[in-house]
C-alpha positions as CSV (number, residue, x, y, z in Angstrom):
1,M,0.0,0.0,0.0
2,E,1.3,3.4,-1.0
3,T,1.5,6.3,1.5
4,T,1.5,10.1,1.7
5,D,4.1,10.0,4.4
6,L,7.2,12.2,3.5
7,K,9.5,11.3,6.3
8,G,13.1,11.5,5.2
9,K,12.3,13.7,2.1
10,R,14.0,17.0,1.5
11,A,11.9,19.7,0.0
12,L,12.4,23.2,-1.4
13,V,9.4,25.5,-1.8
14,T,10.1,28.8,-3.7
15,G,7.9,31.7,-2.7
16,G,7.3,29.7,0.4
17,T,6.7,32.4,3.0
18,K,3.1,33.4,2.2
19,G,-0.1,32.4,0.4
20,I,-0.1,29.1,-1.5
21,G,3.7,28.6,-1.0
22,K,3.5,28.9,2.8
23,A,0.5,26.5,2.9
24,I,2.5,24.0,0.8
25,A,5.6,24.3,3.0
26,D,3.6,23.8,6.1
27,E,1.7,20.8,4.6
28,L,4.9,19.0,3.5
29,A,6.5,19.7,6.9
30,K,3.5,18.2,8.7
31,A,3.9,15.1,6.5
32,G,7.5,14.7,7.8
33,A,9.6,16.4,5.1
34,Q,12.6,18.6,5.9
35,V,11.5,21.9,4.2
36,I,13.5,24.9,2.9
37,V,11.6,28.0,1.8
38,S,12.9,30.8,-0.4
39,A,11.7,34.3,-1.2
40,R,13.1,37.6,-2.1
41,T,12.7,39.0,1.5
42,K,12.8,37.3,4.8
43,P,9.5,37.0,6.7
44,E,9.1,38.1,10.3
45,S,9.0,34.5,11.3
46,T,8.9,31.0,9.7
47,P,9.3,27.5,11.1
48,H,11.3,26.5,8.1
49,H,14.9,27.0,7.0
50,F,14.8,30.2,5.0
51,I,17.1,31.3,2.1
52,A,16.7,34.7,0.5
53,A,16.9,34.5,-3.3
54,D,15.6,36.4,-6.3
55,L,15.1,33.6,-8.8
56,T,15.2,35.9,-11.7
57,D,18.9,36.4,-10.9
58,A,21.2,33.6,-12.0
59,D,23.8,34.3,-9.4
60,Q,21.3,34.2,-6.6
61,V,20.0,30.9,-7.9
62,A,23.5,29.5,-7.8
63,A,23.9,30.7,-4.2
64,L,20.6,29.2,-3.3
65,T,21.6,25.8,-4.8
66,Q,24.9,25.9,-3.0
67,E,23.3,26.6,0.4
68,I,20.8,23.7,-0.2
69,K,23.6,21.3,-0.8
70,E,25.4,22.5,2.3
71,T,22.2,22.3,4.5
72,L,20.5,19.2,3.2
73,G,22.9,17.7,0.7
74,G,20.3,18.0,-2.0
75,I,16.6,17.8,-2.4
76,D,13.9,15.2,-3.3
77,I,11.0,17.5,-3.8
78,L,11.1,20.9,-5.7
79,I,8.0,23.1,-5.6
80,N,8.4,25.9,-8.2
81,N,5.8,28.3,-6.7
82,V,7.4,31.7,-7.4
83,G,5.4,33.7,-9.9
84,G,2.7,36.3,-10.2
85,L,0.8,38.8,-12.3
86,T,3.0,42.0,-12.3
87,T,2.1,43.6,-15.6
88,P,-0.8,46.0,-16.5
89,G,-4.0,45.0,-18.2
90,G,-5.4,46.7,-21.2
91,G,-4.2,44.4,-24.0
92,F,-1.2,44.3,-26.3
93,G,-0.8,48.0,-26.7
94,T,-0.1,48.5,-23.0
95,L,2.6,45.9,-22.8
96,T,6.2,46.9,-23.5
97,D,9.2,44.6,-24.2
98,A,10.1,45.2,-20.6
99,H,6.7,44.0,-19.4
100,W,6.9,40.8,-21.5
101,D,10.5,40.1,-20.3
102,Q,9.5,40.7,-16.7
103,E,6.6,38.3,-16.8
104,L,8.5,35.6,-18.6
105,Q,11.5,35.8,-16.3
106,L,9.3,35.5,-13.2
107,N,6.8,32.9,-14.3
108,L,8.9,30.7,-16.7
109,I,12.6,31.3,-16.8
110,S,13.0,31.3,-13.0
111,A,11.6,27.7,-12.9
112,I,13.7,26.6,-15.8
113,R,16.8,28.1,-14.2
114,L,16.2,26.4,-10.8
115,D,15.3,23.0,-12.4
116,R,18.5,23.1,-14.3
117,T,20.6,23.5,-11.2
118,L,18.9,20.9,-9.0
119,L,18.0,18.2,-11.6
120,P,21.5,16.6,-12.0
121,Q,21.4,15.5,-8.3
122,M,17.8,14.2,-8.7
123,I,18.8,12.2,-11.8
124,E,21.9,10.9,-10.1
125,Q,19.9,9.5,-7.2
126,Q,17.2,8.4,-9.7
127,N,14.5,9.8,-7.5
128,G,12.7,13.2,-7.3
129,V,9.5,15.2,-7.9
130,I,9.2,18.6,-9.4
131,I,5.9,20.5,-9.2
132,H,5.4,23.7,-11.2
133,I,2.6,25.9,-9.8
134,S,0.9,27.4,-12.9
135,S,-2.5,28.9,-13.2
136,V,-5.8,28.3,-15.0
137,A,-4.9,31.5,-16.8
138,G,-2.5,29.4,-18.9
139,K,-5.6,27.9,-20.5
140,Q,-7.9,30.9,-20.3
141,A,-6.2,34.2,-21.2
142,L,-8.1,37.4,-20.6
143,W,-6.7,40.0,-23.0
144,N,-7.8,43.0,-20.9
145,L,-6.5,41.7,-17.6
146,N,-3.6,39.2,-17.8
147,M,-2.3,38.7,-21.3
148,A,1.4,38.5,-20.5
149,Y,0.8,36.5,-17.4
150,A,-1.4,34.0,-19.1
151,V,1.1,33.5,-22.0
152,S,3.9,32.9,-19.5
153,K,1.9,30.3,-17.6
154,A,0.9,28.6,-20.9
155,A,4.6,28.4,-21.7
156,L,5.3,27.0,-18.3
157,N,2.7,24.3,-18.9
158,S,4.3,23.3,-22.2
159,Y,7.8,23.3,-20.7
160,S,6.6,21.2,-17.7
161,K,5.1,18.6,-20.1
162,A,8.3,18.4,-22.2
163,L,10.5,18.1,-19.1
164,A,8.3,15.3,-17.7
165,T,8.6,13.3,-20.9
166,E,12.4,13.7,-20.9
167,L,12.8,12.6,-17.3
168,A,10.1,9.9,-17.1
169,G,12.7,7.1,-17.5
170,K,15.2,8.7,-15.1
171,G,13.3,8.4,-11.8
172,V,12.1,12.0,-11.7
173,R,8.4,13.0,-12.0
174,V,7.3,16.4,-13.2
175,L,3.7,17.7,-12.6
176,T,1.8,21.0,-12.9
177,V,-0.8,22.3,-10.5
178,S,-3.0,25.1,-11.9
179,P,-5.0,27.0,-9.2
180,G,-7.9,29.1,-10.0
181,A,-9.0,32.0,-7.8
182,T,-7.4,31.4,-4.5
183,K,-7.8,33.4,-1.3
184,T,-4.3,34.9,-1.0
185,P,-3.1,38.5,-0.3
186,P,-2.0,38.9,-4.0
187,M,-5.5,37.8,-5.2
188,E,-7.2,40.1,-2.8
189,K,-5.1,43.0,-3.9
190,F,-5.7,42.2,-7.6
191,I,-9.5,42.2,-7.0
192,S,-9.2,45.5,-4.9
193,D,-7.1,47.2,-7.6
194,Y,-9.5,46.1,-10.4
195,A,-12.5,47.4,-8.5
196,A,-10.8,50.7,-7.9
197,S,-9.8,51.0,-11.6
198,V,-13.5,50.6,-12.8
199,G,-15.0,52.5,-9.9
200,V,-17.0,49.8,-8.2
201,T,-16.9,48.1,-4.7
202,V,-14.6,45.2,-4.1
203,E,-17.7,42.9,-4.0
204,E,-18.9,44.1,-7.3
205,G,-15.4,43.9,-8.7
206,M,-15.2,40.3,-7.7
207,K,-18.5,39.6,-9.4
208,Q,-17.3,41.3,-12.6
209,L,-14.1,39.3,-12.7
210,M,-15.8,36.0,-12.0
211,A,-18.3,36.8,-14.8
212,Q,-15.5,37.2,-17.3
213,T,-14.2,33.7,-16.5
214,G,-17.6,32.1,-16.4
215,G,-17.9,32.1,-12.6
216,I,-16.9,29.4,-10.0
217,P,-19.5,26.6,-9.9
218,M,-18.6,25.8,-6.3
219,G,-19.4,29.4,-5.4
220,R,-16.1,30.4,-3.6
221,M,-12.4,30.9,-4.0
222,A,-10.0,28.1,-3.0
223,E,-8.2,28.2,0.3
224,P,-4.4,27.9,0.0
225,E,-4.5,24.8,2.2
226,E,-6.7,23.0,-0.4
227,V,-4.0,23.6,-3.1
228,A,-1.4,22.4,-0.6
229,S,-3.3,19.1,0.0
230,L,-3.2,18.4,-3.8
231,V,0.5,19.1,-3.9
232,H,1.1,16.9,-0.9
233,F,-0.6,13.9,-2.7
234,L,1.2,14.5,-5.9
235,V,4.7,14.5,-4.4
236,S,3.9,11.4,-2.3
237,P,4.6,7.7,-3.1
238,S,0.8,7.3,-3.6
239,A,1.2,9.3,-6.8
240,A,4.2,7.3,-8.1
241,Y,2.7,6.6,-11.5
242,L,1.7,10.2,-12.2
243,T,3.9,12.5,-14.4
244,G,3.4,15.0,-17.2
245,T,-0.1,16.0,-16.1
246,I,-1.7,19.4,-15.4
247,Y,-4.1,19.4,-12.4
248,A,-6.5,22.3,-12.3
249,I,-7.8,23.1,-8.9
250,D,-10.4,25.8,-9.6
251,G,-13.8,24.8,-8.2
252,G,-14.9,23.8,-11.7
253,S,-14.4,27.3,-13.2
254,L,-12.3,26.4,-16.2
255,P,-14.8,26.2,-19.1
256,V,-12.9,23.6,-21.2
257,V,-12.4,19.9,-21.3
258,S,-8.8,19.3,-20.2
């Protein structure tokens, strides 16, 4: 019988100090894993070993990798959670080259760069799991709200699938988790900023945004802990035959067959 016990496993969660990343780090630690979290700035407190790193900077990624080797000797689980919507809405005419580069660096290249530094050790030990945290936006771009972000997440989905195929025979599994609207500080700020930009209340802004995506059949946003529970299962021995798949966790909102 397989298990979701992670005792003896070493995990890195990027962007692991708040929101979905924090929930994942806490969940993996509860399951017995040794957890390292990274982020650009150090939080006021965290129960996990923290390493400051801007993953859009190659030198900082190298330093992060070196400290991981010195602290844990390597990792068995990599959660690429760093990412976010940082560019303006309004369509193609509002997006500069700098905007496109910024979004691709944060949501795609940072994951590729970190995978490249940590994968050789996983392949050598013939065991490991990589989870890329994407977004349902990767399958449902909204031109007036998240064009560059959606494109970067679609590219992450494609990269993750290709990497999974390459590594399937080498003991390393690669999976993608795509949350929909999740109750995190960045999401709440996004809704608040949108409401302010169109001159409506936060509640009305939320309704307008949900209407553009077709709504959430379950009637609410996800809790970060619900996303963490899915990630926990996927990195566990119980999911040993799963690789190359994208898992949407969106309350049924994505209006496509996937």
